[in-house]
C-alpha positions in Angstrom: 95.3 102.7 106.1 98.7 104.5 106.3 101.0 103.7 109.2 104.3 104.9 110.4 106.5 101.9 111.6 108.6 102.5 114.6 110.4 100.3 117.2 109.5 101.5 120.7 111.9 101.2 123.6 109.3 100.1 126.3 111.7 99.5 129.3 110.5 102.7 131.1 106.9 102.6 129.7 103.9 101.9 131.9 101.9 99.4 129.9 98.4 98.0 130.6 96.8 94.9 129.2 93.0 94.5 129.8 91.9 90.9 129.4 92.9 87.5 130.6 92.5 85.1 127.7 94.6 83.8 124.8 95.0 87.1 123.1 95.9 88.9 126.3 98.4 86.2 127.0 100.1 86.7 123.7 100.2 90.5 124.1 101.7 90.1 127.7 104.4 87.9 126.3 105.2 90.4 123.7 105.5 93.2 126.2 107.7 91.1 128.5 110.0 90.2 125.6 110.3 94.0 124.9 111.6 94.5 128.5 108.5 96.0 130.3 106.4 94.6 133.0 102.7 95.2 132.0 99.9 95.6 134.5 96.8 93.3 133.9 93.2 94.0 134.6 90.8 91.1 134.3 88.3 89.3 136.6 90.1 86.0 135.6 93.1 84.9 133.7 93.9 81.6 132.0 96.4 79.1 133.6 99.3 80.0 131.5 98.9 83.7 132.0 98.6 83.1 135.7 102.0 81.4 135.7 103.5 84.4 133.8 102.0 86.8 136.3 103.5 84.9 139.2 106.8 84.2 137.6 107.4 87.9 136.7 105.6 89.4 139.8 103.2 91.3 137.5 100.4 93.4 139.0 97.0 91.8 138.4 93.9 93.7 139.3 91.2 91.0 139.5 88.1 92.9 138.3 86.6 94.3 135.2 87.8 97.5 133.5 86.5 100.7 135.2 86.5 104.3 134.0 89.9 106.1 134.4 91.8 102.8 134.6 94.0 104.0 131.7 95.3 106.9 133.7 99.0 106.7 134.5 99.7 104.4 131.6 101.4 105.2 128.2 100.5 102.1 126.2 97.2 100.2 126.5 96.0 97.0 124.9 92.3 96.2 125.0 92.2 92.4 124.8 88.9 91.5 126.5 86.3 89.1 124.8 83.8 92.0 124.8 83.8 94.5 122.0 81.9 97.1 123.9 84.4 97.0 126.7 87.4 97.2 124.3 85.8 100.1 122.6 85.3 101.9 125.9 89.0 101.4 126.8 90.1 102.6 123.3 87.9 105.7 123.6 89.2 106.6 127.0 92.9 106.1 126.0 92.4 107.9 122.7 90.9 111.0 124.4 94.0 111.1 126.6 96.3 110.8 123.6 97.7 107.5 124.7 98.9 104.6 122.6 96.1 102.1 122.4 95.4 98.9 120.5 91.9 97.4 120.4 92.3 93.8 119.3 88.7 93.7 118.2 88.9 96.9 116.1 92.4 97.4 114.7 91.1 100.0 112.1 90.3 102.4 114.9 93.3 101.7 117.1 96.2 104.1 116.9 98.8 101.4 116.9 99.1 97.8 115.7 101.5 95.1 116.9 103.3 93.6 113.8 104.2 90.0 113.4 107.9 89.7 114.6 110.7 87.5 113.5 113.6 87.8 115.9 117.3 86.7 115.1 119.1 89.0 117.5 120.3 91.8 116.7 118.1 91.4 113.5 114.4 91.9 114.0 111.7 91.8 111.1 108.5 93.5 111.8 105.7 92.5 109.3 102.5 94.4 109.2 99.4 95.0 107.1 98.0 97.9 109.2 95.8 95.4 110.9 93.8 94.7 107.7 95.2 91.4 106.7 96.7 89.8 109.8 96.6 86.3 108.3 99.0 87.4 105.6 101.3 88.8 108.3 101.1 85.5 110.2 102.0 83.4 107.0 104.9 85.7 106.2 106.2 85.4 109.8 106.2 81.7 109.5 108.0 81.9 106.1 110.8 84.0 107.5 111.1 82.0 110.8 111.7 79.0 108.6 114.1 80.8 106.2 116.2 82.6 108.7 118.3 80.1 110.6 118.7 80.4 114.3 122.6 80.8 113.9 122.1 84.0 111.9 123.4 85.9 114.9 127.0 84.8 114.2 127.0 86.5 110.8 125.2 89.5 112.2 127.9 89.8 115.0 130.7 89.8 112.4 128.9 92.6 110.5 128.3 94.5 113.9 132.0 94.2 114.8 133.1 95.3 111.3 130.9 98.4 111.6 132.3 99.3 115.0 135.9 98.8 113.7 135.1 101.2 110.8 133.7 103.9 113.1 136.8 103.7 115.3 139.3 103.7 112.4 137.6 106.5 110.4 136.7 108.8 113.3 135.4 112.1 111.7 137.1 111.3 108.3 134.0 110.8 106.0 136.0 109.8 103.1 137.9 107.1 104.8 134.7 105.8 106.4 133.1 105.5 102.9 136.3 103.7 101.7 136.1 101.3 104.6 132.5 100.6 104.1 133.0 99.9 100.5 136.0 97.6 101.0 135.2 95.9 104.3 131.5 96.2 105.4 129.9 95.9 102.1 131.4 92.5 101.1 130.4 91.1 104.4 126.8 92.2 103.9 126.8 91.0 100.3 128.1 87.6 101.4 125.4 87.4 104.0 122.7 88.3 101.6 123.9 86.0 98.8 124.3 83.1 101.2 120.7 83.6 102.4 119.3 84.0 99.0 121.1 80.9 97.7 119.7 78.9 100.5 116.2 79.8 99.5 116.6 78.8 95.8 
């Protein structure tokens, strides 16, 4: 299945998670880390999700999913333990041209949540279009172990170098190319070489 990978800025999105178990918990955590406050629909939630709801003052509707519950939302995750319910959520959201992920039927969902490795400002998204999630998980573990937590320091130097080049070059494309070649590229090459050497 072909996919078009994107990074969504969810701060102003209205997001809905239907479900209260382990999978719903993971999805809620992911949405919170992306800067949005999802609403939850579920008759019950597990203890950890309840703490997150309380700590973040999330809206929790304590009942089963009902028709038209997806109205007003832009991104929906169907994460109940009932495939029929998940399918009903997916059909309703799809008919309204909303972003919807059915955790029990990734093939018919219109988006998938990749495995993420975060070393700000670097973020790696690993996906298999929902077809081989175990491989995505194993690759995530590999890169989490490989990319050290202090990676951010090197990334910050690269970021500052880029900003300096933009300021120096202005609209001078030729100067910009020269500065990238002489200043930015060596930093990036050192970063990649150091990372690759650490893995040998």
